[in-house]
C-alpha positions as CSV (number, residue, x, y, z in Angstrom):
1,M,-23.2,-1.4,30.6
2,T,-22.8,-5.1,28.6
3,A,-19.3,-5.4,27.4
4,H,-20.8,-4.0,23.7
5,D,-21.2,-0.5,25.2
6,Q,-18.1,-1.0,27.4
7,L,-15.6,-2.2,24.0
8,I,-17.0,0.7,22.6
9,E,-17.0,3.0,24.6
10,E,-13.5,2.1,25.0
11,I,-12.5,2.3,21.4
12,L,-14.3,5.8,21.0
13,S,-12.3,6.7,24.0
14,L,-9.5,5.9,22.7
15,K,-9.6,7.4,19.1
16,K,-10.0,10.8,21.2
17,E,-6.4,9.9,23.0
18,R,-5.0,8.9,19.7
19,N,-6.6,11.7,17.7
20,A,-7.5,9.0,15.2
21,L,-9.7,8.7,12.4
22,I,-11.9,5.4,12.0
23,L,-12.5,4.2,8.2
24,A,-14.9,1.8,6.6
25,H,-15.4,0.6,4.2
26,N,-19.5,-0.1,2.2
27,Y,-19.1,-3.8,3.0
28,Q,-18.0,-3.9,6.9
29,N,-19.3,-5.3,9.3
30,D,-22.4,-3.8,10.2
31,E,-20.7,-2.8,13.4
32,V,-17.8,-2.0,11.9
33,Q,-20.3,0.7,9.7
34,D,-21.6,1.7,13.1
35,I,-18.6,2.8,14.9
36,S,-16.7,4.5,12.1
37,D,-16.0,7.7,11.3
38,F,-16.6,7.9,7.4
39,I,-18.2,5.2,5.3
40,G,-17.5,4.7,1.7
41,D,-15.7,3.6,-1.1
42,S,-12.3,2.5,-0.8
43,F,-11.2,6.1,-3.5
44,A,-13.4,8.5,-0.8
45,L,-12.1,6.9,2.5
46,S,-8.7,7.3,0.6
47,R,-9.1,11.2,0.0
48,I,-10.9,11.7,3.2
49,S,-8.0,10.4,5.5
50,A,-5.7,12.6,3.2
51,E,-7.8,15.6,4.1
52,S,-8.5,15.0,8.1
53,D,-6.0,16.3,10.4
54,A,-6.1,13.4,12.4
55,Q,-3.0,11.4,12.6
56,V,-3.8,8.0,12.5
57,I,-5.4,6.7,10.3
58,V,-7.8,3.0,11.1
59,F,-8.7,2.0,7.6
60,C,-11.8,-1.2,7.8
61,G,-11.4,-2.3,4.7
62,V,-8.3,-5.1,2.6
63,H,-5.0,-4.2,2.3
64,F,-5.1,-2.9,-1.4
65,M,-7.5,0.8,0.5
66,A,-4.7,0.8,3.4
67,E,-2.1,1.6,1.2
68,S,-4.1,3.8,-1.2
69,A,-5.1,5.8,2.0
70,V,-0.7,6.0,2.6
71,I,0.1,6.8,-0.8
72,L,-2.2,10.2,-0.6
73,S,-1.4,10.8,3.0
74,P,2.7,9.5,4.3
75,Q,3.2,11.2,6.6
76,K,-0.1,9.7,8.5
77,T,-0.1,6.4,10.6
78,V,-2.3,4.0,8.3
79,L,-3.5,0.8,10.6
80,L,-5.3,-2.0,8.9
81,P,-6.9,-3.7,12.1
82,V,-6.4,-7.4,10.7
83,L,-3.3,-7.7,8.7
84,E,-4.6,-10.5,6.5
85,A,-7.5,-8.7,4.9
86,G,-6.6,-9.0,1.2
87,C,-8.0,-8.8,-2.2
88,P,-7.8,-11.6,-4.1
89,M,-8.2,-9.6,-7.3
90,A,-5.5,-6.9,-6.6
91,E,-3.1,-9.9,-6.0
92,M,-3.9,-11.2,-9.8
93,A,-2.0,-8.7,-11.2
94,E,1.9,-8.6,-10.8
95,V,4.2,-6.4,-11.4
96,D,6.2,-8.1,-13.2
97,E,3.4,-10.0,-15.8
98,V,1.9,-5.9,-16.0
99,L,5.7,-4.8,-17.6
100,A,5.7,-7.6,-19.7
101,W,2.0,-7.1,-21.3
102,K,3.5,-3.2,-21.4
103,K,6.2,-4.7,-23.7
104,R,3.8,-6.3,-25.6
105,Y,1.0,-4.2,-26.1
106,P,4.2,-1.0,-26.5
107,Q,1.2,1.6,-27.4
108,A,-1.3,0.9,-24.5
109,A,-1.4,3.3,-21.7
110,V,-2.3,1.1,-18.3
111,V,-5.1,2.0,-16.5
112,S,-5.0,0.1,-13.2
113,Y,-8.7,-0.1,-11.0
114,I,-8.0,1.0,-7.6
115,N,-8.4,-2.2,-6.4
116,S,-4.3,-3.4,-7.2
117,S,-1.3,-3.1,-5.2
118,A,1.0,0.2,-5.2
119,A,3.5,-1.1,-6.7
120,V,0.9,-2.3,-9.5
121,K,-0.2,0.9,-9.4
122,A,3.7,2.7,-10.0
123,V,4.1,0.7,-13.1
124,S,0.9,2.3,-14.5
125,D,0.0,5.0,-16.4
126,I,-3.2,6.2,-14.2
127,C,-5.4,4.7,-11.6
128,C,-9.5,4.3,-11.8
129,T,-12.4,3.1,-9.4
130,S,-15.3,1.9,-10.4
131,A,-17.5,5.0,-11.1
132,N,-14.8,7.0,-12.8
133,A,-13.7,4.0,-15.0
134,V,-15.5,4.9,-18.6
135,N,-14.5,9.1,-18.0
136,V,-10.8,7.9,-17.8
137,I,-10.6,6.0,-20.7
138,K,-12.3,8.1,-22.4
139,S,-9.8,11.0,-21.8
140,L,-6.2,9.2,-21.8
141,E,-5.0,9.8,-26.4
142,S,-4.4,6.6,-26.7
143,E,-6.3,4.6,-28.4
144,E,-5.1,1.4,-27.1
145,I,-6.2,0.6,-23.5
146,I,-4.4,-1.9,-20.9
147,F,-7.0,-2.6,-18.3
148,L,-6.2,-4.9,-15.1
149,P,-6.7,-6.1,-12.9
150,D,-10.5,-7.4,-13.1
151,Q,-11.8,-8.5,-17.1
152,N,-15.4,-7.8,-15.9
153,L,-14.7,-3.7,-15.1
154,G,-12.9,-3.8,-18.5
155,S,-15.7,-5.3,-20.6
156,Y,-18.3,-2.9,-18.8
157,V,-15.7,-0.1,-19.7
158,A,-14.5,-1.7,-23.1
159,E,-18.5,-1.6,-24.5
160,Q,-19.3,2.4,-23.6
161,V,-15.8,3.1,-25.3
162,P,-15.8,1.1,-27.8
163,E,-13.3,3.4,-30.2
164,K,-10.8,2.1,-27.8
165,I,-8.8,-1.3,-28.0
166,V,-9.3,-2.6,-25.0
167,H,-7.0,-5.4,-23.8
168,L,-8.4,-7.5,-20.6
169,W,-5.9,-8.8,-18.1
170,P,-7.8,-12.0,-16.8
171,G,-8.6,-10.9,-13.0
172,Y,-11.9,-11.1,-10.9
173,C,-13.1,-10.3,-8.0
174,L,-14.1,-14.1,-6.6
175,T,-17.6,-12.9,-4.4
176,H,-18.4,-10.5,-7.9
177,H,-17.8,-12.6,-10.5
178,R,-19.2,-16.1,-9.5
179,V,-23.0,-14.6,-10.1
180,S,-24.8,-16.2,-12.3
181,P,-27.9,-15.2,-14.5
182,E,-30.1,-17.4,-13.4
183,E,-30.0,-16.3,-10.1
184,V,-30.5,-13.2,-11.5
185,K,-34.1,-13.8,-13.5
186,K,-35.0,-15.8,-10.8
187,V,-34.6,-13.0,-8.0
188,K,-36.5,-10.7,-11.0
189,A,-39.1,-13.0,-11.2
190,A,-39.3,-13.0,-7.3
191,H,-40.2,-9.6,-6.8
192,P,-41.1,-7.9,-10.8
193,E,-42.1,-4.7,-8.8
194,A,-37.9,-3.6,-7.5
195,E,-35.1,-1.8,-9.7
196,V,-32.2,-4.2,-10.1
197,L,-28.9,-2.6,-9.2
198,I,-25.9,-4.5,-10.4
199,H,-22.0,-3.6,-9.9
200,P,-19.4,-3.8,-12.7
201,E,-17.4,-6.4,-11.2
202,C,-20.5,-8.8,-12.2
203,R,-20.1,-11.4,-15.5
204,P,-21.0,-8.9,-18.6
205,E,-23.9,-11.6,-18.7
206,V,-25.3,-10.0,-15.2
207,T,-25.1,-7.0,-15.6
208,A,-26.8,-7.6,-19.2
209,L,-29.9,-8.4,-17.1
210,A,-29.6,-4.3,-14.8
211,D,-32.1,-2.2,-14.1
212,Y,-28.8,0.3,-13.1
213,V,-24.7,-1.0,-13.6
214,G,-22.8,1.3,-11.2
215,S,-20.3,1.0,-8.6
216,T,-21.7,1.8,-4.6
217,S,-21.2,5.1,-4.1
218,Q,-23.2,5.0,-7.5
219,I,-25.7,2.3,-6.4
220,S,-26.0,4.3,-3.2
221,K,-27.0,7.1,-5.1
222,R,-29.4,5.8,-7.6
223,V,-31.5,4.7,-4.2
224,S,-31.3,8.3,-3.8
225,Q,-32.6,9.5,-7.5
226,S,-35.4,6.6,-7.6
227,K,-39.3,6.5,-7.4
228,A,-38.2,3.0,-6.4
229,D,-39.8,1.8,-3.7
230,S,-37.6,-1.2,-3.7
231,F,-34.1,-2.9,-5.3
232,I,-32.5,-5.9,-5.9
233,I,-28.7,-4.8,-4.3
234,G,-26.6,-6.5,-6.8
235,T,-23.0,-6.1,-5.2
236,E,-21.2,-7.2,-1.4
237,M,-23.7,-7.9,1.4
238,G,-22.4,-4.7,3.5
239,I,-23.6,-1.4,1.2
240,M,-27.4,-3.0,2.8
241,H,-27.0,-2.1,6.0
242,G,-26.0,1.7,5.1
243,L,-28.9,1.6,2.7
244,K,-31.2,0.3,5.5
245,K,-30.5,3.1,7.0
246,E,-30.6,6.2,5.3
247,H,-33.9,4.9,3.9
248,P,-36.2,3.2,6.0
249,H,-38.9,2.8,4.2
250,K,-37.7,1.2,1.3
251,Q,-37.6,-2.7,0.3
252,F,-34.0,-3.9,0.0
253,F,-33.2,-7.8,-1.0
254,L,-29.8,-9.1,-1.5
255,L,-29.3,-10.2,-5.8
256,T,-28.0,-13.7,-3.9
257,P,-26.7,-15.2,-0.5
258,G,-23.5,-15.2,-2.3
259,L,-22.7,-11.7,-2.1
260,V,-19.9,-11.9,0.7
261,C,-16.3,-10.9,0.8
262,P,-14.7,-12.6,3.5
263,N,-11.6,-10.8,3.7
264,M,-14.6,-7.4,4.2
265,K,-15.6,-9.5,7.3
266,K,-12.4,-9.9,8.8
267,I,-12.5,-7.0,10.9
268,T,-14.2,-6.8,14.0
269,L,-14.6,-3.9,17.2
270,P,-11.5,-6.1,19.2
271,D,-9.2,-5.9,16.4
272,V,-10.2,-2.0,16.5
273,L,-10.0,-1.3,20.1
274,N,-6.5,-3.1,19.0
275,A,-5.6,-1.4,16.6
276,L,-5.8,2.0,18.2
277,K,-4.5,0.3,21.7
278,T,-1.2,-0.8,19.6
279,L,-0.6,1.2,17.0
280,Q,-0.4,-2.0,15.0
281,P,-0.8,-3.3,12.3
282,V,1.6,-0.3,10.5
283,I,0.5,-0.6,6.6
284,S,3.7,1.3,5.0
285,V,4.7,1.4,0.7
286,L,8.2,2.6,0.1
287,E,8.8,5.7,-1.1
288,P,10.1,5.2,-4.7
289,I,7.2,3.0,-5.2
290,R,4.6,5.1,-3.2
291,A,5.7,8.5,-5.2
292,Q,5.4,7.2,-9.4
293,A,2.0,5.2,-7.7
294,H,1.6,8.8,-6.5
295,K,1.3,10.1,-9.9
296,A,-0.8,7.7,-11.3
297,L,-3.9,8.8,-8.5
298,E,-3.2,12.1,-9.2
299,R,-3.6,11.8,-13.3
300,M,-6.8,10.3,-11.9
301,L,-8.2,12.7,-10.0
302,T,-7.5,15.3,-13.3
303,I,-10.5,13.8,-14.9
304,K,-13.9,14.2,-13.9
305,S,-16.2,11.4,-12.7
C-alpha cells in the first residue's frame, strides 16, 4: 500500500468513526474532490450539511462557505481544514461600510452575494447565489438595490433587470476579474468549434463574448445538456476535474491558465486528515449574527432559481 493509499484509508476510517461528512467545493484540489462525499457550489453544500445526519462537517472550501454551513446547522461541528483559506472578495465588504451605504440609499434593499461574511449577511435583506441572483432581484418590491460585494455579478444582474436601479459595490473576485477579452478571443480562435461558458464573476466585457453565462452549477448543467463536443471553461480550474470525469468523451479547454484561486487550493488531504483527528479548526458564528444571517438566507430559499 502506498503512502497516498494509506492516507486515504485513514481519512475514511476516521470519517466513519467521527460520523463526519466531507464536502468539497468545485474549485478544490482534485484529490480533495475525490475523497469527498459531495462536490458542489457553496450554498448547495451548506444545504447538504443541514440535511445530513452527520454531526461533523469537514467543509473543504473557504471561510464564508463554512460560515454558511454553521448558519444553517448551528448544532453541528463545522471544520475548515485550513483556517487561512479565505475569500478576498468577501473581505471587500465590511459591516460598517454596508451600514453607511444603507444610510446613503435608504430606499434600497441590500442583496448580499453568498460570497460574503456572516456579519454582512446579518445586515442584509436577502442573500443570493450566482445561480439565482437575477430571480432574487426580480422578486424584490424595492426599485433600488444595493448589490454586494461583487460588482461584476451585480453588473450582469443589472443588465437582466433593467427596471431596477442597482448600486454596485466595488468588490470583485481576484481570479475571475483578471480575465481579459483578449484572452477569450485568443482561445476562441484556437478552438472555434468550442462553446464558451463563462462565470458572471468575470468582467462585463468578458461575459459579453460568452455563448453562455452561468454559475458553476449552471455551467455543469449546460455541458450536460449541450450538443457541443467541446467547451471553453471560463471559471476556476477546479471545475474541470469533475467535468472531465462526468463527460469523458467531451473536450474541455480552460479559458486562461490564470483561472486559479490560491485560497481554494490551500486544503490538501493531510489537512483533511488533521481536521478529522483534532476536530479543529472549528468555525463558529455568534448567535445574534447567525440568527439575522439565517433570515437573509431563508428569504433567498423562498425564491425559485
